[in-house]
Steps between C-alpha positions, in 0.01 A plus 500: 500500500296348758293236336183577691453833332500386150275203567244714701490744208422218248245354732334836555506579124323171426175622663444149646584567850336761752829552683851370526712478815793338657465239768837387631703386202211481255250707302130436554265637240115446583243453233209484737445406869610130451708485182847638482837467340805434714842570346821386672829568338862480623724730283812337633415137389233596247269240674133580477147393591205668333152379596139580453326423839135461583465510879157328472618181346425197710865364502692501820808712482574564135216711353679587173286462177812518274856605522852489381822435700841345474488274796611147404238299685726191520214282581284565191605269221306660227663834563842368451394397144436860413731660238512810712570328829518625771307796348136413473144620475241323709121516519216307671289265293247281666657594834852366397803693393590495132864602420613637160808648355551878576670768299580697805862496629519753786514818285245685703429784257447248213324241718245751633361564156427127448350490845268800447387341168424166649308659796297713252417195295398304815272789614341514153437123493387485865131527593588527867660843497 
């Protein structure tokens, strides 16, 4: 099974995104004109990066609001202390990244359920969307 199909079905069924499409090796699922979910997944290595992005954030380069990935970030000391390292969840707080343990392990069909739920909760709690 091509992983894209099942993920796009789940994203579409959630009702959060107005479309879902493939850009290169990732899925992009827009919520509005500036807010979207990017999903990268490598089925061979099970490496992943799922991020909620706001293209209007003032930060140079990285415009993620929150996300999950399995990149080890060797230079971030607090991340190495996580029980789930290198798997982690990160979000912005006072313009700084906060890193927390993550239940995700690169099982895309399980992971996407957690991601959809977190995005839904973010949207409910946000006054900017």
